[in-house]
FIZAPA-419414 format. One line per field, with one value per residue (C-alpha): x, y, z negated; residue in one letter. Coordinates in Angstrom, 1 decimal, decimal comma. Each point is the difference from the previous one (the first is absolute). Example, Ala and Ser with C-alpha at 12.3 -4.5 7.8 and 13.67 -1.06 7.14 Angstrom:
REM residues 2
east: (12,3|1,4)
north: (-4,5|3,4)
up: (-7,8|0,7)
type: (A|S)
REM end
This chain:
REM residues 279
east: (-0,1|1,7|-1,6|1,0|-0,5|-0,9|-0,5|0,8|-1,2|-2,9|-2,8|2,1|2,7|3,9|1,0|-3,8|-2,3|-0,3|3,1|3,0|1,2|3,9|-0,8|-1,7|2,1|3,0|-1,7|-0,7|3,7|0,6|-3,6|1,2|1,0|-1,7|-3,6|-2,9|-3,6|-3,2|0,0|-0,8|1,2|-0,2|0,4|1,5|-0,7|-3,8|-1,7|0,0|-0,3|-1,7|-0,3|1,2|-0,3|3,7|-0,8|0,7|3,8|0,2|-0,8|2,4|3,2|-0,3|-1,5|-3,2|-2,6|-3,2|-2,1|1,2|-0,9|-3,0|-0,2|0,0|-0,1|-0,6|0,5|-2,2|-1,9|2,7|1,1|3,9|-1,2|-2,7|-0,5|-3,2|-0,4|2,8|-2,2|-2,2|2,9|0,1|-1,4|-2,0|2,6|2,2|1,2|0,5|1,9|-1,0|1,3|-2,5|-3,5|-1,0|1,5|-1,7|0,0|0,1|-0,7|-2,5|-3,2|1,5|2,4|-3,2|-1,6|3,2|0,1|-3,3|0,3|3,2|-1,4|-3,5|0,6|2,3|-0,3|-1,1|-2,0|2,7|2,4|-2,2|-0,4|3,8|0,0|-1,2|-0,2|-0,5|-1,1|1,8|0,7|2,3|1,0|-1,7|2,0|0,1|2,2|1,0|2,9|0,9|0,6|-2,1|-0,6|-1,1|-1,3|0,8|-1,2|2,5|0,1|-0,1|-2,9|-3,5|-1,8|0,8|1,1|3,3|1,2|3,5|0,7|1,6|1,0|1,1|0,9|2,8|0,4|0,8|-1,8|0,3|-1,6|-0,6|-0,3|-0,6|-1,8|-0,6|0,8|0,4|-2,5|-2,0|0,7|-2,7|2,1|2,9|-2,5|-1,8|3,0|2,0|-3,5|-0,1|3,8|1,0|4,0|1,1|3,3|0,4|-1,9|-0,9|-0,2|-1,4|2,8|-1,2|1,6|3,1|1,9|-1,3|-0,8|-3,6|0,2|-3,4|-2,9|-2,5|-0,6|3,2|3,5|3,8|2,9|-1,2|-3,5|1,5|2,2|-3,2|-1,5|3,1|-0,4|-3,4|0,1|2,9|-1,7|-3,2|2,0|-1,2|3,7|3,1|3,4|1,2|-3,4|1,1|-1,1|-0,5|-1,1|-1,6|-2,7|2,3|-1,1|2,3|-0,1|2,2|2,7|-0,1|3,4|0,7|3,5|-1,5|-2,9|2,4|2,1|-2,6|-2,1|3,0|0,9|-3,4|0,2|-2,5|0,4|-1,1|-1,8|0,9|-1,7|0,3|1,6|-0,7|-0,1|-0,5|-1,0)
north: (0,1|3,2|3,4|3,5|2,9|2,7|2,6|-0,1|3,7|0,7|2,2|3,3|-1,6|0,9|2,4|0,9|2,1|3,2|-0,2|1,7|-1,2|-0,9|-3,6|1,1|2,5|-2,6|-2,9|2,6|0,9|-3,9|-0,8|-2,7|-2,3|1,3|0,6|-2,1|-0,5|-1,1|-3,3|-3,2|-3,5|-2,4|-3,7|-2,0|2,6|-1,5|1,3|3,7|1,1|3,9|2,1|3,8|2,8|-0,8|-3,2|1,3|1,2|-3,1|-1,6|2,3|0,3|-4,4|-1,2|-1,1|-1,1|1,2|-1,6|-3,7|0,1|-1,6|0,0|3,4|-0,6|3,2|0,4|3,3|3,1|2,5|2,0|-0,9|-3,9|0,2|2,7|-1,3|2,4|-1,2|-3,1|2,2|-0,5|-3,7|-0,2|2,3|2,2|0,3|-3,8|-2,4|-3,3|-0,9|-3,1|-1,1|0,9|0,2|1,2|-1,6|2,5|-1,3|2,3|0,9|1,9|3,5|-0,7|-1,3|3,7|1,7|-1,8|0,7|3,8|0,1|-1,1|0,9|2,9|-1,2|-3,4|-1,7|-3,2|-1,6|0,7|-0,8|-3,7|-0,6|1,0|-2,5|1,1|-2,7|1,1|-1,5|0,0|-1,5|-3,8|-0,5|-1,9|-0,7|-1,1|2,6|-0,8|-3,1|1,6|-0,8|2,9|1,1|3,4|0,9|2,8|3,2|2,6|2,7|2,5|0,0|1,2|-3,5|-3,3|0,0|-3,2|-2,0|-3,0|-3,3|-1,2|-3,5|-1,8|-3,1|-0,2|3,3|2,8|3,5|2,0|3,5|2,5|3,1|2,7|-1,1|0,4|-3,6|-2,3|-1,6|-3,1|-2,0|0,6|-1,8|-2,5|-0,3|-0,2|-2,8|-2,4|0,4|-1,4|3,5|-0,1|3,8|-0,7|4,0|2,3|3,8|2,5|3,7|2,1|3,3|1,2|-1,5|0,7|3,3|1,0|-0,6|-3,3|-1,4|1,9|-2,7|-0,1|-0,4|-1,8|0,7|-1,9|-0,9|-1,2|-2,2|-1,7|-0,7|-1,4|-2,2|-1,2|-1,0|-1,7|-1,9|-0,9|-1,2|-2,0|2,0|0,6|-2,1|0,2|1,4|2,5|3,3|3,5|3,4|2,9|2,9|2,3|3,1|3,3|3,1|0,8|-3,7|1,8|-3,0|0,6|-3,1|-0,6|0,9|-2,1|-3,3|0,4|0,3|-2,9|-1,9|0,1|-1,3|-2,7|1,4|1,2|3,6|0,2|2,8|0,7|-3,0|-2,3|-3,8|-2,6|-3,9|-2,8)
up: (0,1|0,8|-1,4|1,2|-2,1|2,7|-2,3|-3,8|-1,7|-2,1|1,4|0,2|2,1|-0,6|0,5|-1,1|2,5|-1,9|-2,1|-0,8|-2,9|-0,7|1,3|3,3|0,7|-0,3|2,2|2,6|0,6|0,3|1,5|2,3|-2,7|-3,3|1,8|-1,5|1,5|-0,8|-1,1|2,5|0,2|3,0|-0,4|2,3|2,5|-0,1|-3,3|-0,8|-3,6|-0,2|2,7|-0,9|2,4|0,2|2,0|3,5|-0,8|-1,5|3,3|1,7|-2,3|-0,3|3,2|-1,5|2,3|-2,0|2,9|-0,8|-3,5|-0,6|-3,9|-2,3|-4,0|-1,6|-3,7|-0,6|1,9|-1,1|3,5|-0,6|0,1|2,2|2,7|1,9|2,9|1,6|1,1|2,3|2,7|-0,1|3,6|2,4|1,9|-2,8|0,2|3,0|-0,1|-3,9|-0,7|-2,9|1,2|-3,7|-2,8|-3,4|-2,9|-3,6|-3,0|-2,9|0,5|-0,5|2,7|2,3|-0,8|0,7|3,1|1,2|-0,9|1,6|3,2|0,5|1,9|2,5|0,1|3,6|-0,2|2,6|-2,6|-2,8|1,5|-0,6|-3,9|-2,5|-3,6|-2,6|-3,4|-2,9|-3,8|-2,4|-0,2|3,6|2,3|3,6|3,2|2,7|2,8|-1,9|-3,2|-3,5|-1,4|-3,5|-1,2|-3,3|-2,6|-0,4|-2,8|1,9|0,2|-1,8|3,1|1,6|-0,3|1,9|0,9|0,2|2,1|-0,3|4,2|0,2|3,3|0,7|-4,4|-0,3|-1,5|-0,6|-3,1|1,3|-3,0|1,0|-1,3|-3,9|-3,3|-1,9|0,6|-2,5|-1,5|2,2|3,5|-1,3|-1,6|3,5|1,8|-1,7|-0,2|3,8|0,1|2,1|-0,2|1,5|1,7|0,4|-2,4|1,2|-2,7|-0,3|-1,5|0,7|-3,2|0,2|-3,4|-0,2|-3,6|-0,2|2,1|-0,6|1,4|-0,8|4,1|0,7|-1,0|-0,5|-0,6|-3,6|1,1|2,7|-2,1|-2,2|2,9|1,0|-3,4|-0,5|3,5|-1,3|-3,0|2,1|2,5|2,8|1,6|0,8|-1,1|3,1|0,5|1,7|-1,7|2,1|-1,5|2,2|0,2|-1,6|-0,9|1,1|-4,1|-0,7|2,1|2,6|1,7|1,9|-1,6|-3,6|0,1|1,5|-2,9|-2,8|1,5|0,3|-3,5|-0,7|2,3|2,8|3,4|0,2|4,0|2,3|3,2|2,5|-2,5|0,7|-2,2|0,6|-2,1)
type: (M|K|I|T|Y|L|G|T|A|A|A|E|G|F|P|A|V|F|C|N|C|S|H|C|L|A|A|R|R|A|L|A|Y|E|R|R|T|R|S|Q|A|L|I|D|D|A|L|L|V|D|F|P|P|D|S|Y|L|H|A|L|A|F|G|V|D|L|S|A|V|A|T|L|L|V|T|H|S|H|T|D|H|F|Y|A|Q|E|F|V|N|R|G|Y|K|F|A|S|G|I|K|R|P|V|L|D|I|Y|G|N|A|E|V|R|S|V|F|E|E|G|T|R|R|E|L|R|A|E|V|A|A|G|L|R|F|H|T|I|A|P|Y|A|S|F|C|A|E|G|Y|E|I|V|A|L|P|A|A|H|T|P|K|E|Q|A|L|L|Y|A|V|S|R|G|G|K|T|L|L|Y|M|N|D|T|G|L|P|K|E|E|F|Y|V|F|L|A|E|R|G|I|R|A|D|L|V|S|L|D|C|T|Q|A|D|G|P|K|S|S|S|G|R|H|M|G|F|V|E|N|E|L|V|R|D|T|L|H|R|Y|A|I|V|R|E|N|T|K|Y|V|V|T|H|F|S|H|N|S|A|P|F|R|D|R|L|A|S|E|A|K|A|R|G|F|V|A|A|Y|D|G|L|T|V|E|V)
REM end
């Protein structure tokens, strides 16, 4: 299984869209190396996780044919994870030679509402025919493109039930944990009872090593270590499981070399835009 991190920033990007703090000013001076776009991941060039407004940039930067993707897993409705209006361009005169005629979109009820609201004005019938939305809730399991997928509850916002995903194929499993604070115990119990063993765990690290690492709806290194310990305690991971941290806020000074060093000291890999990890 191959996971490509197309974007690794929190909602505001890095440098942040309207910000002139010392971190963002320094990042602009080394933009090609330090730039972080809004979070998105690609699994085996087949499954997308989230669709931020930077998806078009990701396609250009990393040679991704978005028309060849048939499955999109959405974590929640926040704009940096789901930019619904882009889908009005998936057909008609806006796109020809689409590789996969139908895109299956999986998300919660609020994601569906945002999809309908964002596409209502411009979505043509012939484009709508190629978009198939599936409303899912925590602990739902389904198959797509040969992958076994389980939706899991995130601890993120009281306004909707954000989702995490366990994605399995060929004896390998990715546990994708953006955006979330510390999961409840039932999260671990469910995974253990299902016999899920993760080969790669992708962790929200919005706060990194900041002085206020925990916001309750995001994590930093301290929480990442707690999650790793609990996954081990429940035997949900293997001895050689890889841990990647991502989704960094500009407030955490997410300079590439700095985070790589801090993450390595804790046994993690700090993602950057374009990082590919295989398990």
